[in-house]
N, C-alpha and C positions, 0 to 999 in steps of 0.2 A: 300584779293582780292575776288571779288564777280563774280561768273559766272552765267549768266542767262540761264536757261534750258527751252526750249520751251515745252509747254504742249504736243504737238504732236512730238514724237521723230523722226518720219520719215521726218519731215520738217527741221530738223537740218542741217545747212550748216556750214562748218568750215571756219572761217575768216582767210584769208592768209595775204593780204596787205590792210592797211587802213580800216579795217572792211569789206572788200569785199571778196567774194570767188575768187578762182583762175579764174574761167570762167568770172565772172563779171569784174575782174581787167584786164584781157586780152582784152575783148571787149571794155572796157573803153579806154584803150591805143589805140586800133585800131580806135575808134570813134574820139579821140583827133587828131590822126595822119591824118585821113581823113579830118577833119575840117580844120586843119592847112594847109595841102597840097592844099585843095580847095581854101582857102583864098589867099595863095600866087600865085596861078595860075589865079584866077578870078579877083583879086583886080586891077591889071593894066589894064585889058580889060573892066570890067563892072562897076567899082566904088565900094566904100566901102559898101554901103547899100545892093546892089544886091549880092555882094560877101558874106556878112554875112548871108543872107538868103540861099544861096547855101551851105554854111558851115553847117547850121542846117540840110538841106536836106541830105547832104552827111554823116553826123554823125548819123542820125536817125536810119538807118538799123543796124548799129553796136551796138548802145545803146539798141535797141529792142532785138537783139540777146542775149545780156548779161543779161538783167533784166526781160524780160517778160516770164511768165509761163502760159500755157493754158492746161487744162485737165491733169495736172501733167507732162507735157512735156515742155522742153525748147523750145524756139522759133525755134532753128535750127532743132530739132526733129519734131516740128509741120510742118515746111516748107517742110521737107523731106517727111513726111506722106501725106501732101496735094498734092505735086507734084506726088507722086506715085498713089494716089487714083483718082486724077482729070485729070492728063495729060498723065501719062504712061499707066495706066491700068484702064481706065474709064469703068464703066458698069452701066446699069440701074437696080436698085433693085426694084422688084415688089413684093408686099406682097400677098401671097396666104394663106388664112386662112385654117387651118387643124384642124378638130375636131376629135380626136381619138375616143371619145365615140360614135359619130355619125357613124364613119366608122365601129366600132365593131358591132353596131346595124344593119347596112346594111348588113354586112357579115353574121351575125346570121340569118337575115331574108332570105338571099339568100340560106343559107344551109338548113333551115327548110322549105322553100317554103311559108312562110306566107307573105301575101301582106302588103304593107305599109298602115298605118292608114291614112285616109284622111277625110277632112270635107265633109259632105253631106248636101245638101239643106241649106247651109249657117249656119248650126249648128256645133259647135265644135265636134270633134271626141269623146271626153270624154262623152258628153251628149248622143251621138248616142250609144256608148258602154254601158252606163248605161241603156238606153232604151231597147237594145237587151237583156241585162242580166235580166231585169224585165220580158220581154216577155217570155224568156226561163223558168224563175222561175215559172211564172203563168201557163205555159203549163205543167210543171212537176206536178203541184198541181191539174191540171185538170180544171182550170177556167182561161180563157183568157179575162181579162177586156178590153184590148186594142181593141180586135175585136169588142166588143159592142160599145165602144166609137167612133171608126172610123165610124160605121154605124149610129151613132146618137142615139142609144138606151141606156137605162140605165139598170143596173143590179139590181137595188133596186126595 
């Protein structure tokens, strides 16, 4: 006797009747019962063709409940979750981005009293900071090149 073992052990279902799990078997019996009952009720009133289409429509929900799985949930679990989230407890979820790093920087600036870095004159703040650092460095050394360049004079 050979037993097939699926690669994913979590997807294993025990076959009870005719190769079907117990859930599949019960919903199949319910689908057959709904189809047969619908046929006997609708055939005398609507005719054979219309009654057969009604049988398919009546059996479809039971067949779906027995065989369909979505997001690792059975159809009954999915319907229950959908009714709860959409009908009983609906809410609008709005995404608000939260940057923890930015919040920590803002808190640190507020504690130390340092102002935020901003762009000035259309130049990025990094270039402005680099220029200020050079000006301070030249002032420390006693020669400020930028003052001469601003006035249009050359130091050479």
